[in-house]
C-alpha positions in Angstrom: -33.1 -19.1 41.5 -36.5 -17.3 41.7 -36.5 -13.8 43.1 -38.3 -13.5 46.4 -39.6 -10.1 47.5 -38.8 -9.2 51.1 -41.6 -8.9 53.6 -42.1 -5.2 54.2 -43.8 -3.8 57.3 -44.2 0.0 56.8 -45.1 0.4 60.5 -41.5 -0.4 61.3 -40.3 2.3 59.0 -42.7 5.0 60.2 -40.1 7.0 62.2 -37.7 7.0 59.3 -40.4 8.0 56.8 -41.6 10.9 59.0 -38.1 12.3 59.4 -36.6 11.6 56.0 -40.0 12.5 54.4 -39.9 16.0 56.1 -36.4 16.6 54.7 -37.5 15.6 51.1 -40.7 17.8 51.5 -38.5 20.8 52.3 -36.4 20.0 49.3 -39.5 20.0 47.1 -40.8 23.2 48.6 -37.5 24.8 47.8 -37.9 24.0 44.2 -41.5 25.2 43.9 -41.8 28.4 46.1 -40.0 31.6 46.7 -36.9 31.5 49.0 -38.4 33.7 51.8 -41.5 31.5 52.1 -39.4 28.3 52.2 -37.1 29.8 54.9 -40.1 30.4 57.1 -41.7 27.0 56.4 -38.6 24.9 56.7 -38.3 24.8 60.5 -42.1 24.2 60.8 -42.0 21.2 58.4 -38.9 19.9 60.2 -40.7 20.1 63.6 -43.7 18.3 62.2 -41.5 15.5 60.8 -39.5 15.2 64.1 -42.6 15.1 66.3 -44.1 12.5 63.9 -41.0 10.4 64.2 -41.1 10.8 68.0 -44.7 9.7 68.3 -44.4 6.8 65.9 -41.3 5.6 67.7 -43.1 5.6 71.1 -46.0 3.8 69.5 -43.6 0.9 68.5 -42.6 0.3 72.2 -43.0 -3.4 73.1 -44.1 -4.2 69.5 -40.8 -6.1 68.5 -41.7 -5.7 64.8 -39.3 -6.5 62.0 -39.2 -5.9 58.2 -37.3 -6.9 55.1 -36.9 -10.6 55.7 -36.7 -13.1 52.9 -38.0 -16.7 53.0 -38.1 -16.8 56.8 -34.6 -15.5 57.2 -33.5 -12.9 59.7 -35.0 -9.4 59.1 -32.7 -6.5 58.1 -34.7 -3.8 60.0 -35.9 -4.1 63.6 -38.2 -2.0 65.7 -37.4 -3.6 69.0 -37.3 -1.6 72.2 -33.5 -1.1 71.8 -34.1 0.7 68.5 -37.2 2.6 69.8 -35.2 4.0 72.8 -32.4 5.3 70.5 -35.0 6.7 68.0 -36.7 8.7 70.9 -33.3 10.2 71.9 -32.5 11.1 68.3 -36.0 12.6 67.7 -35.6 14.8 70.8 -32.1 15.8 69.7 -33.5 16.9 66.3 -36.3 18.9 68.0 -33.9 20.7 70.3 -31.6 21.4 67.4 -34.4 23.1 65.4 -35.2 25.3 68.5 -31.5 26.3 68.6 -31.2 27.0 64.9 -34.2 29.2 64.1 -32.7 32.5 65.3 -29.1 31.5 65.0 -29.2 30.9 61.3 -30.9 34.2 60.6 -28.5 36.1 62.9 -25.4 34.6 61.2 -26.7 34.8 57.6 -26.9 31.1 57.1 -30.7 30.8 57.0 -31.0 28.4 54.2 -33.4 25.4 54.0 -30.4 23.2 53.1 -29.6 23.1 56.9 -32.9 21.4 57.8 -32.8 19.1 54.8 -29.3 17.8 55.7 -30.1 17.6 59.4 -33.2 15.5 58.8 -31.5 13.2 56.3 -28.6 12.7 58.7 -31.0 12.0 61.5 -32.7 9.3 59.5 -29.4 7.6 59.0 -28.8 7.8 62.8 -32.1 6.2 63.4 -31.4 3.4 60.9 -28.1 2.7 62.6 -30.0 1.5 65.7 -32.6 -0.4 63.7 -30.3 -2.3 61.3 -29.8 -6.0 61.8 -27.2 -6.5 59.0 -23.7 -5.2 58.6 -24.4 -4.0 55.0 -27.4 -2.0 56.2 -25.4 -0.5 59.1 -22.8 0.6 56.6 -25.4 2.3 54.4 -26.9 4.0 57.5 -23.4 5.1 58.5 -23.0 6.8 55.1 -26.5 8.4 55.3 -25.5 9.7 58.7 -22.1 11.0 57.6 -22.4 12.6 54.2 -24.9 15.3 55.2 -22.7 16.1 58.3 -19.7 16.6 56.0 -21.7 19.3 54.2 -23.2 20.8 57.3 -19.7 21.4 58.8 -19.0 23.6 55.8 -22.3 25.6 55.8 -20.5 28.7 57.0 -18.5 29.1 53.8 -16.6 31.1 52.6 -15.3 31.3 56.2 -11.9 29.4 56.0 -12.2 27.5 59.2 -15.6 26.2 58.3 -14.3 24.9 54.9 -11.3 23.4 56.7 -13.5 21.6 59.2 -15.6 20.2 56.4 -12.6 19.0 54.5 -11.0 17.4 57.6 -14.2 15.7 58.6 -14.7 14.4 55.0 -11.2 13.0 54.5 -10.9 11.3 57.9 -14.5 10.1 57.6 -13.7 8.5 54.2 -10.8 6.6 55.8 -12.9 5.4 58.7 -15.6 4.2 56.3 -13.0 2.2 54.3 -11.7 0.6 57.5 -15.3 -0.3 58.6 -16.0 -1.9 55.2 -12.8 -3.9 55.4 -14.0 -5.1 58.8 -17.3 -6.1 57.3 -15.4 -8.0 54.6 -13.3 -9.9 57.1 -16.3 -10.7 59.2 -18.2 -12.0 56.2 -15.2 -14.2 55.3 -15.2 -15.7 58.8 -19.0 -16.2 59.2 -20.3 -16.5 55.6 -23.0 -13.9 56.2 -23.5 -10.2 57.1 -26.7 -10.8 59.1 -26.1 -10.2 62.8 -28.0 -13.3 64.0 -26.2 -15.3 61.3 -22.8 -14.2 62.5 -23.4 -15.2 66.1 -24.7 -18.6 64.9 -21.7 -19.1 62.7 -19.1 -18.1 65.3 -20.8 -20.0 68.0 -20.7 -23.3 66.1 -16.9 -23.8 66.5 -13.6 -22.1 67.3 -13.2 -18.3 66.7 -11.4 -17.7 63.4 -8.6 -15.1 63.3 -10.6 -13.4 60.5 -13.4 -12.7 62.9 -11.0 -11.2 65.5 -9.5 -8.9 62.8 -12.9 -8.0 61.5 -14.1 -7.0 64.9 -11.0 -4.9 65.5 -11.5 -3.0 62.2 -15.2 -2.5 62.9 -14.4 -1.1 66.4 -11.8 1.2 64.8 -14.4 2.5 62.3 -16.9 3.2 65.0 -14.1 4.8 67.1 -14.0 7.7 64.6 -17.8 8.2 64.7 -18.0 8.3 68.5 -14.9 10.5 68.8 -12.8 8.0 70.9 -9.1 8.5 71.2 -6.9 7.9 69.3 -9.5 8.4 66.5 -10.5 11.8 67.8 -8.2 14.1 65.9 -10.9 15.6 63.8 -13.2 16.5 66.7 -11.8 19.8 68.2 -11.1 21.5 64.8 -14.5 20.4 63.3 -16.4 21.5 66.4 -14.7 24.9 66.4 -15.0 25.6 62.7 -18.5 24.3 62.1 -21.5 26.6 62.8 -22.4 26.2 66.5 -25.8 24.6 65.8 -24.1 22.0 63.6 -21.6 21.3 66.3 -24.4 20.9 68.9 -26.3 18.4 66.6 -23.1 16.5 65.7 -21.9 16.2 69.3 -25.0 14.3 70.3 -26.5 12.7 67.1 -23.4 11.1 65.7 -22.4 9.7 69.1 -25.9 8.3 69.8 -26.1 6.7 66.3 -22.6 5.3 66.5 -23.1 3.7 70.0 -26.5 2.3 68.9 -24.9 0.3 66.1 -21.7 -0.6 68.0 -23.7 -2.0 71.0 -25.9 -4.1 68.7 -22.9 -5.5 66.8 -20.7 -6.3 69.8 -23.5 -7.8 72.0 -25.6 -9.5 69.3 -23.2 -10.5 66.6 -19.9 -10.9 68.5 -20.7 -12.2 72.0 -18.3 -15.1 71.4 -15.5 -12.5 71.3 -16.7 -10.8 74.5 -13.5 -11.2 76.6 -11.4 -10.0 73.6 -13.3 -6.9 72.8 -13.9 -6.1 76.5 -10.2 -5.7 77.0 -9.9 -3.6 73.8 -12.8 -1.4 74.7 -11.5 -0.9 78.2 -8.1 0.3 76.9 -9.9 2.5 74.4 -12.0 4.0 77.2 -8.9 4.7 79.3 -7.1 6.5 76.5 -10.2 8.4 75.6 -10.8 9.6 79.2 -7.3 10.8 79.6 -7.0 12.6 76.3 -10.4 14.2 76.5 -10.2 15.5 80.1 -6.5 16.6 80.1 -6.6 18.5 76.8 -9.9 20.2 77.7 -8.2 21.9 80.6 -6.1 24.2 78.4 -8.8 25.2 75.9 -9.7 29.0 75.9 -12.5 28.4 73.3 -15.7 26.9 74.7 -16.5 25.1 71.5 -13.1 23.4 71.6 -13.5 22.7 75.3 -16.9 21.0 74.7 -15.2 19.2 71.8 -12.7 17.6 74.1 -15.5 17.1 76.7 -17.4 15.1 74.0 -14.3 12.9 73.6 -14.2 12.4 77.4 -17.9 11.5 77.6 -17.4 8.9 74.9 -14.9 7.3 77.3 -17.4 7.1 80.1 -19.9 5.4 77.8 -17.2 3.0 76.6 -16.8 2.0 80.3 -20.4 0.8 80.2 -19.8 -0.9 76.8 -16.7 -2.8 78.2 -18.8 -3.9 81.3 -21.7 -5.1 79.2 -20.0 -8.3 78.1 -20.0 -9.5 81.7 -23.0 -7.5 83.1 -26.1 -7.0 81.0 -26.9 -3.8 82.9 -23.9 -2.2 81.1 -26.1 -1.7 78.0 -28.8 -0.1 80.1 -26.2 2.2 81.7 -24.9 3.2 78.3 -28.4 4.0 77.1 -29.2 6.1 80.2 -25.9 7.9 79.9 -26.6 8.9 76.3 -30.1 10.1 77.3 -28.7 12.3 80.0 -25.8 13.5 77.8 -28.2 14.5 75.0 -30.1 16.9 77.2 -27.1 18.3 79.1 -24.9 18.9 76.1 -27.6 20.4 73.9 -28.6 22.7 76.8 -25.0 23.8 77.2 -24.7 24.5 73.5 -28.0 26.4 73.6 -26.3 28.9 76.0 -23.3 29.1 73.7 -25.6 29.8 70.7 -27.3 32.6 72.7 -24.0 34.2 73.6 -22.7 34.1 70.0 -24.2 37.3 68.8 -22.2 37.2 65.6 -20.5 34.1 64.2 -17.4 33.1 66.0 -17.8 36.0 68.5 -18.6 35.3 72.1 -17.1 31.7 72.0 -14.2 32.4 74.4 -14.5 31.4 78.0 -13.8 35.0 79.1 -17.0 36.0 77.3 -18.9 34.3 80.1 -17.8 36.7 82.7 -20.7 38.4 84.5 -23.5 36.3 83.0 -24.7 35.5 86.5 -25.7 39.1 87.2 -27.0 40.1 83.8 -28.9 36.9 82.8 -29.5 35.0 86.1 -31.9 32.3 84.7 -29.6 31.4 81.8 -26.5 31.4 84.1 -28.3 29.1 86.5 -29.1 26.7 83.7 -25.5 26.8 82.3 -24.2 26.2 85.8 -26.5 23.2 86.1 -25.4 21.8 82.8 -21.7 22.2 83.8 -22.4 20.4 87.1 -24.2 17.6 85.2 -21.3 17.2 82.8 -19.0 17.0 85.8 -21.2 14.4 87.5 -22.4 16.3 90.6 -25.8 15.6 92.2 -28.7 16.1 91.8 -28.2 16.1 88.0 -28.7 13.5 85.3 -25.0 13.4 84.7 -24.4 12.2 88.3 -26.9 9.4 87.9 -25.5 8.4 84.6 -22.0 8.1 85.9 -23.2 6.3 89.0 -24.9 3.6 86.9 -21.8 3.3 84.6 -19.4 3.0 87.5 -21.7 0.5 89.3 -22.0 -1.8 86.3 -18.2 -1.6 85.8 -17.5 -2.6 89.4 -20.0 -5.5 89.1 -18.2 -6.6 86.0 -14.8 -6.7 87.9 -13.5 -3.7 86.1 -12.5 -1.9 89.3 -9.3 -0.4 87.7 -11.4 1.1 84.9 -13.8 2.6 87.4 -10.9 4.3 89.2 -9.8 5.8 86.0 -13.3 7.1 85.4 -13.6 8.6 88.9 -10.2 10.3 88.8 -10.9 11.8 85.3 -14.3 13.0 86.6 -12.5 14.9 89.3 -10.1 16.4 86.7 -13.1 17.4 84.5 -14.4 19.5 87.4 -11.7 22.1 86.8 -12.7 23.1 83.3 -16.4 22.7 83.8 -16.5 24.7 87.1 -14.2 27.3 85.6 -17.2 28.4 83.5 -19.4 28.7 86.6 -16.6 30.7 88.3 -16.3 33.1 85.4 -20.1 33.7 85.3 -20.4 34.5 89.0 -17.1 35.9 90.1 -16.4 38.5 87.4 -18.2 41.4 85.8 -18.8 41.6 82.1 -20.6 43.4 79.3 -21.4 40.6 76.8 -25.0 40.6 75.6 -27.0 37.5 74.7 -29.4 37.0 71.8 -32.3 35.4 73.7 -35.4 34.4 71.7 -38.4 32.4 72.8 -37.3 29.2 70.9 -33.8 29.4 72.4 -35.2 30.0 76.0 -37.6 27.0 75.5 -34.6 24.8 74.5 -32.6 25.8 77.5 -35.5 25.3 79.8 -36.5 21.9 78.4 -32.9 20.7 78.7 -32.5 22.0 82.2 -35.8 20.4 83.4 -35.0 17.1 81.8 -31.5 17.1 83.3 -33.0 17.7 86.7 -35.7 15.0 86.4 -33.1 12.5 85.3 -31.1 13.3 88.4 -34.1 13.3 90.9 -35.8 10.2 89.5 -33.0 8.1 87.9 -34.5 4.7 88.9 -37.6 5.2 86.7 -35.6 6.0 83.6 -33.0 3.3 84.3 -35.8 0.7 84.5 -37.1 1.9 81.1 -33.6 1.6 79.7 -33.4 -1.9 81.2 -36.7 -2.8 79.6 -35.4 -1.5 76.3 -32.6 -4.0 76.4 -34.0 -7.3 77.8 -36.6 -8.2 75.1 -34.5 -6.6 72.3 -31.4 -8.7 72.7 -33.5 -11.9 73.0 -35.5 -10.9 69.9 -32.5 -10.2 67.8 -30.5 -13.2 68.9 -33.5 -15.4 68.1 -34.3 -13.6 64.9 
């Protein structure tokens, strides 16, 4: 059989090339120049790469381009609106992470270019997760996402809890990757291909084999780890607490966005024939995730652990939209809108945590937030706004996101799941509003390390959260546009 080179369109790969290329450029500079010069240049190069990835992603909107197809077969990489929307979220996540990191890394003694190299490489894996149109490529993207994160969790060595967090993340991540690969193998056995359009064509031609059901279950289990869904959440609180705070901020948003991007594409493009089966499974998973995340967050005295359990809970709200999406196409749009609002809100909250952490692992208790309302009024207002958004109180992006999620679930006849979401949202108000109560009802003496980059990150996140709350319809329509043409293009590709 003659070898046929795949059709390559480098325009499709531009966002990845900008982001991964910036990481490799910092690696090269680290070899050629003095350490001090590289430390100063690394965040600048990272920002150039991230803005390049953001601009080229936006330029691909409505292009529906594809790459790496052989002999007229389905392409392996897509730049449809679905992938573009997720790439925009991820590029913004990277930009805000760099703003959080510049002063924090110097202050805590971890100012090494390796942080930016690993972050950019992991981010390129997250982008590839949403662009991949083949299970093998999704697995490669998953490993590119994960391996740098394992190392980043341990960047605070020789601090024992940082080393412990890296080891726990690595061991459990290896198990989840093995489960995911086993799911791919079973799906291949059922469909005879790993291409997503090929799988849907094979499974739609006849009855659903048991192998396909087992494969879908294992794939969902593997992604459950990445998105921190219960009962696959065990690593989350310990890793969030032990890792450097900027790593925790990046991981809490980036890995969730990348994981949901691939999960949505697999479930809705490759496995729609199993829709009723995985709808039930995802709904049960969402219920368990909401209960575990919100109830355990109540008793946490450490804000990083609290936000860790909060991250678990928000995975549950997004899973409500995923469960509804099999019956209501707007479920995917609701999930995309929720991730957009969550990215700004969560990164903004972590920016305040970074500012209060004068020295590593100091200033991370809830009691350290006492009196911030009097001493730092602007930062306290922003933190209160982020807490209200995470709770789901108007006029914030978090309220609009939950409204769209609950509406799509009701339209999909998942009223019981909506009730679980509403009740757990009320429960979450206790631990989120406790932070606001401490800031304004007590006196305190804790100082904050406020620098221009950090203030800019807080301000951008607060303004974006407000705009998403005041004009949700505009952004939801964009999310809907990102889905309609994309699902049709992939299914037909």
